[in-house]
C-alpha positions as a Python dict, from the first residue, in 0.01 Angstrom:
ca = {
    (1, 'M'): (0, 0, 0),
    (2, 'T'): (35, -350, 9),
    (3, 'T'): (279, -532, -142),
    (4, 'G'): (152, -947, -204),
    (5, 'N'): (-2, -930, 64),
    (6, 'V'): (218, -709, 275),
    (7, 'M'): (7, -430, 407),
    (8, 'I'): (265, -119, 440),
    (9, 'T'): (177, 115, 621),
    (10, 'Q'): (195, 471, 472),
    (11, 'E'): (167, 743, 740),
    (12, 'K'): (216, 763, 1147),
    (13, 'S'): (28, 798, 1435),
    (14, 'R'): (151, 911, 1682),
    (15, 'H'): (31, 650, 1987),
    (16, 'A'): (11, 374, 1811),
    (17, 'R'): (344, 131, 1868),
    (18, 'P'): (549, 45, 1574),
    (19, 'I'): (598, -289, 1444),
    (20, 'V'): (954, -440, 1351),
    (21, 'V'): (1035, -733, 1105),
    (22, 'L'): (1295, -986, 1251),
    (23, 'W'): (1445, -1228, 1080),
    (24, 'G'): (1683, -1519, 1262),
    (25, 'G'): (1756, -1823, 1414),
    (26, 'L'): (1613, -2050, 1691),
    (27, 'D'): (1809, -2045, 1979),
    (28, 'P'): (1706, -2311, 2240),
    (29, 'G'): (1796, -2151, 2585),
    (30, 'G'): (1570, -1834, 2456),
    (31, 'Q'): (1910, -1607, 2563),
    (32, 'A'): (1977, -1503, 2213),
    (33, 'G'): (1821, -1493, 1861),
    (34, 'L'): (1393, -1419, 1849),
    (35, 'A'): (1401, -1458, 2184),
    (36, 'A'): (1653, -1222, 2253),
    (37, 'D'): (1425, -996, 1980),
    (38, 'L'): (1148, -1064, 2110),
    (39, 'Q'): (1211, -965, 2490),
    (40, 'A'): (1386, -615, 2363),
    (41, 'C'): (1086, -565, 2109),
    (42, 'R'): (825, -614, 2410),
    (43, 'Y'): (1043, -391, 2605),
    (44, 'A'): (1015, -87, 2448),
    (45, 'G'): (683, -72, 2295),
    (46, 'A'): (694, -232, 1942),
    (47, 'S'): (469, -538, 1804),
    (48, 'P'): (676, -810, 1655),
    (49, 'R'): (667, -1022, 1318),
    (50, 'I'): (904, -1284, 1294),
    (51, 'V'): (1051, -1455, 1011),
    (52, 'M'): (1264, -1767, 1173),
    (53, 'T'): (1577, -1822, 925),
    (54, 'A'): (1724, -2168, 1085),
    (55, 'R'): (1668, -2393, 1438),
    (56, 'T'): (1988, -2374, 1644),
    (57, 'A'): (2162, -2600, 1888),
    (58, 'Q'): (2341, -2407, 2120),
    (59, 'N'): (2406, -2324, 2461),
    (60, 'D'): (2645, -2038, 2645),
    (61, 'T'): (2946, -2216, 2581),
    (62, 'R'): (2882, -2431, 2306),
    (63, 'F'): (2709, -2405, 1928),
    (64, 'L'): (2622, -2761, 1816),
    (65, 'A'): (2430, -2701, 1513),
    (66, 'A'): (2263, -2500, 1305),
    (67, 'W'): (1962, -2596, 1051),
    (68, 'P'): (1890, -2325, 834),
    (69, 'V'): (1544, -2234, 727),
    (70, 'D'): (1429, -2283, 297),
    (71, 'A'): (1460, -1936, 147),
    (72, 'A'): (1090, -2066, 31),
    (73, 'E'): (938, -2148, 374),
    (74, 'T'): (1015, -1790, 497),
    (75, 'A'): (941, -1605, 133),
    (76, 'A'): (634, -1696, 211),
    (77, 'V'): (625, -1634, 563),
    (78, 'A'): (740, -1220, 520),
    (79, 'R'): (437, -1256, 171),
    (80, 'G'): (209, -1299, 420),
    (81, 'L'): (283, -1029, 716),
    (82, 'D'): (-3, -790, 780),
    (83, 'L'): (202, -477, 949),
    (84, 'G'): (-102, -312, 996),
    (85, 'P'): (-391, -29, 832),
    (86, 'V'): (-293, 258, 737),
    (87, 'G'): (-198, 428, 994),
    (88, 'A'): (-231, 244, 1278),
    (89, 'T'): (114, 192, 1386),
    (90, 'S'): (437, 473, 1384),
    (91, 'G'): (622, 284, 1184),
    (92, 'V'): (789, -27, 1071),
    (93, 'A'): (1156, -98, 1075),
    (94, 'V'): (1299, -479, 955),
    (95, 'K'): (1590, -652, 1212),
    (96, 'T'): (1803, -939, 1090),
    (97, 'G'): (2006, -1115, 1343),
    (98, 'M'): (2151, -1456, 1173),
    (99, 'L'): (2001, -1531, 837),
    (100, 'A'): (2171, -1884, 812),
    (101, 'T'): (2167, -1875, 321),
    (102, 'I'): (2278, -1654, 127),
    (103, 'A'): (1937, -1704, -61),
    (104, 'N'): (1738, -1586, 316),
    (105, 'A'): (1919, -1270, 231),
    (106, 'M'): (1834, -1277, -70),
    (107, 'T'): (1491, -1290, 37),
    (108, 'C'): (1530, -1066, 296),
    (109, 'L'): (1651, -775, 71),
    (110, 'E'): (1379, -860, -169),
    (111, 'F'): (1144, -785, 114),
    (112, 'C'): (1275, -466, 218),
    (113, 'A'): (1285, -350, -121),
    (114, 'S'): (882, -511, -223),
    (115, 'S'): (821, -323, 142),
    (116, 'G'): (911, 33, 33),
    (117, 'G'): (1216, 90, 168),
    (118, 'L'): (1175, 85, 517),
    (119, 'P'): (1478, 137, 743),
    (120, 'L'): (1715, -183, 770),
    (121, 'V'): (1900, -297, 1086),
    (122, 'V'): (2201, -566, 1050),
    (123, 'D'): (2358, -739, 1308),
    (124, 'P'): (2631, -867, 1120),
    (125, 'I'): (2637, -1237, 1281),
    (126, 'A'): (2879, -1426, 1138),
    (127, 'Y'): (3012, -1656, 1402),
    (128, 'A'): (2782, -1766, 1813),
    (129, 'S'): (2944, -1674, 2105),
    (130, 'S'): (3093, -1987, 2118),
    (131, 'G'): (3272, -1999, 1802),
    (132, 'G'): (3015, -2178, 1601),
    (133, 'W'): (3023, -2046, 1208),
    (134, 'M'): (2653, -1892, 1107),
    (135, 'W'): (2628, -1954, 782),
    (136, 'P'): (2662, -2368, 788),
    (137, 'G'): (2741, -2431, 433),
    (138, 'E'): (2794, -2104, 267),
    (139, 'A'): (3133, -2007, 202),
    (140, 'E'): (3298, -1765, 368),
    (141, 'A'): (3358, -1494, 87),
    (142, 'D'): (3022, -1612, -20),
    (143, 'V'): (2832, -1462, 233),
    (144, 'L'): (3127, -1187, 279),
    (145, 'Q'): (3052, -1087, -1),
    (146, 'T'): (2709, -1055, 1),
    (147, 'L'): (2695, -865, 226),
    (148, 'R'): (2908, -588, 131),
    (149, 'Q'): (2787, -612, -231),
    (150, 'R'): (2371, -665, -200),
    (151, 'L'): (2266, -622, 221),
    (152, 'L'): (2466, -355, 396),
    (153, 'P'): (2437, -112, 92),
    (154, 'A'): (2030, -155, 63),
    (155, 'A'): (2081, -112, 461),
    (156, 'T'): (2012, 182, 713),
    (157, 'V'): (2235, 81, 991),
    (158, 'V'): (2435, -232, 1095),
    (159, 'T'): (2575, -282, 1430),
    (160, 'P'): (2883, -481, 1457),
    (161, 'N'): (3128, -502, 1712),
    (162, 'W'): (3528, -460, 1650),
    (163, 'P'): (3591, -768, 1583),
    (164, 'E'): (3281, -798, 1338),
    (165, 'L'): (3438, -502, 1153),
    (166, 'A'): (3677, -581, 1124),
    (167, 'W'): (3557, -927, 887),
    (168, 'L'): (3331, -723, 741),
    (169, 'A'): (3602, -452, 669),
    (170, 'G'): (3910, -749, 613),
    (171, 'T'): (4140, -580, 840),
    (172, 'P'): (4312, -634, 1181),
    (173, 'V'): (4095, -640, 1465),
    (174, 'P'): (4132, -226, 1546),
    (175, 'V'): (4320, -139, 1903),
    (176, 'S'): (4220, 222, 1808),
    (177, 'P'): (3898, 448, 1705),
    (178, 'Q'): (4143, 569, 1543),
    (179, 'Q'): (4200, 218, 1308),
    (180, 'A'): (3831, 170, 1395),
    (181, 'E'): (3757, 441, 1123),
    (182, 'I'): (3919, 392, 858),
    (183, 'A'): (3805, 17, 889),
    (184, 'L'): (3411, 205, 892),
    (185, 'R'): (3488, 402, 550),
    (186, 'T'): (3507, 62, 421),
    (187, 'L'): (3143, -32, 489),
    (188, 'P'): (2836, 124, 228),
    (189, 'C'): (2580, 264, 538),
    (190, 'A'): (2625, 339, 901),
    (191, 'A'): (2741, 200, 1176),
    (192, 'V'): (2686, 124, 1529),
    (193, 'L'): (3034, -2, 1631),
    (194, 'K'): (2932, -175, 2023),
    (195, 'G'): (3216, -131, 2300),
    (196, 'G'): (3130, -541, 2428),
    (197, 'H'): (3432, -683, 2255),
    (198, 'A'): (3670, -335, 2225),
    (199, 'P'): (3997, -234, 2338),
    (200, 'E'): (4114, -94, 2679),
    (201, 'P'): (4045, 165, 2785),
    (202, 'W'): (3703, 188, 2517),
    (203, 'L'): (3530, -165, 2632),
    (204, 'G'): (3219, -51, 2705),
    (205, 'V'): (3186, 241, 2525),
    (206, 'D'): (2946, 231, 2157),
    (207, 'W'): (3081, 471, 1872),
    (208, 'V'): (2739, 618, 1622),
    (209, 'W'): (2879, 640, 1224),
    (210, 'D'): (2715, 824, 998),
    (211, 'G'): (2920, 765, 726),
    (212, 'R'): (3167, 1102, 848),
    (213, 'T'): (3232, 1183, 1219),
    (214, 'L'): (3278, 909, 1381),
    (215, 'E'): (3125, 995, 1827),
    (216, 'P'): (3119, 774, 2117),
    (217, 'L'): (2825, 765, 2360),
    (218, 'A'): (2863, 783, 2703),
    (219, 'P'): (2883, 384, 2901),
    (220, 'E'): (2575, 248, 3006),
    (221, 'A'): (2548, -60, 3289),
    (222, 'N'): (2747, -391, 3200),
    (223, 'W'): (2491, -719, 3122),
    (224, 'P'): (2515, -974, 3358),
    (225, 'G'): (2699, -1306, 3305),
    (226, 'P'): (2684, -1459, 2956),
    (227, 'T'): (2661, -1177, 2667),
    (228, 'R'): (2496, -1399, 2470),
    (229, 'G'): (2206, -1216, 2319),
    (230, 'T'): (2308, -843, 2363),
    (231, 'G'): (2359, -767, 2047),
    (232, 'C'): (2052, -852, 1950),
    (233, 'R'): (1896, -709, 2169),
    (234, 'F'): (2100, -377, 2121),
    (235, 'A'): (1988, -388, 1733),
    (236, 'T'): (1631, -507, 1797),
    (237, 'V'): (1542, -208, 2040),
    (238, 'L'): (1713, 30, 1793),
    (239, 'A'): (1549, -71, 1461),
    (240, 'V'): (1173, 58, 1730),
    (241, 'G'): (1346, 326, 1750),
    (242, 'L'): (1349, 380, 1339),
    (243, 'A'): (1054, 255, 1259),
    (244, 'R'): (926, 584, 1515),
    (245, 'G'): (1144, 808, 1295),
    (246, 'T'): (1410, 880, 1535),
    (247, 'P'): (1752, 1013, 1484),
    (248, 'L'): (2082, 717, 1463),
    (249, 'R'): (2210, 881, 1776),
    (250, 'L'): (1929, 964, 1927),
    (251, 'A'): (1807, 590, 1856),
    (252, 'A'): (2109, 422, 1964),
    (253, 'R'): (2141, 671, 2264),
    (254, 'E'): (1768, 443, 2348),
    (255, 'A'): (1871, 152, 2268),
    (256, 'Q'): (2194, 179, 2507),
    (257, 'R'): (1929, 256, 2784),
    (258, 'A'): (1682, -43, 2714),
    (259, 'V'): (1950, -299, 2727),
    (260, 'A'): (2129, -121, 3080),
    (261, 'A'): (1691, -151, 3213),
    (262, 'M'): (1684, -512, 3102),
    (263, 'A'): (2012, -559, 3288),
    (264, 'A'): (1895, -420, 3543),
    (265, 'D'): (1589, -657, 3601),
    (266, 'R'): (1823, -969, 3495),
    (267, 'W'): (2007, -802, 3809),
    (268, 'A'): (1725, -799, 4021),
    (269, 'S'): (1604, -1116, 3950),
    (270, 'G'): (1899, -1333, 4048),
    (271, 'G'): (2071, -1304, 3680),
    (272, 'Q'): (1823, -1466, 3524),
    (273, 'A'): (1596, -1374, 3227),
    (274, 'V'): (1274, -1179, 3282),
    (275, 'D'): (892, -1207, 3191),
    (276, 'Q'): (830, -949, 2974),
    (277, 'G'): (478, -1045, 2868),
    (278, 'L'): (562, -1294, 2631),
}
């Protein structure tokens, strides 16, 4: 099926590579955003497609500025994506990171709808690790309304950490899984609650919320050095699994293992990012 200039896969080949359409911002240090997404996508054996939504000036300790890409440009890029002929891939999914503007969020939604309801993984980025607001020029209340009422109802899964869950749900940051479940029940989609910013003794434990039950996943190895970009990588590998048709819990477990493997490679390279053939 073709929507505009976008060709959508209707059947899956067991041996083909899945495609993940990555909507996100450019991190000049290569540690987060699209750079991390690309690394994770290649690591997981998928073929990336890119829609850049913003350029940023940041590093591990400071967020200086961001320049959003106009929604007309992101729409044109999305229309021009080639998602492959029928049967050439094992599936297609969409992953969002930094969307930068409400207009870009709506453009992404239109792309997903026109592409036949692809699996959508939302990494609900509000602030950079160093504290910078990732929606420059947008009011926080308007961004939250767009996420709660438009983007998340269309999502397959959202991947907040504990502070991001509180931000989405409008609650204090949970201090227990029971409180986290109360907040998760306010969301209109499934979730993987990441444990990197969880309180003790749940630090490092990821949780899968399927809309009914909250179940923990056994923790994997910690990422060496600054953790900026680990959430990007996790959400991208999760999208790869969903593109393959993997059930959510198993896809989340595979994403955990992939991030742990990337961490091990980072240790082996002396703490530097590893070239994955990009």
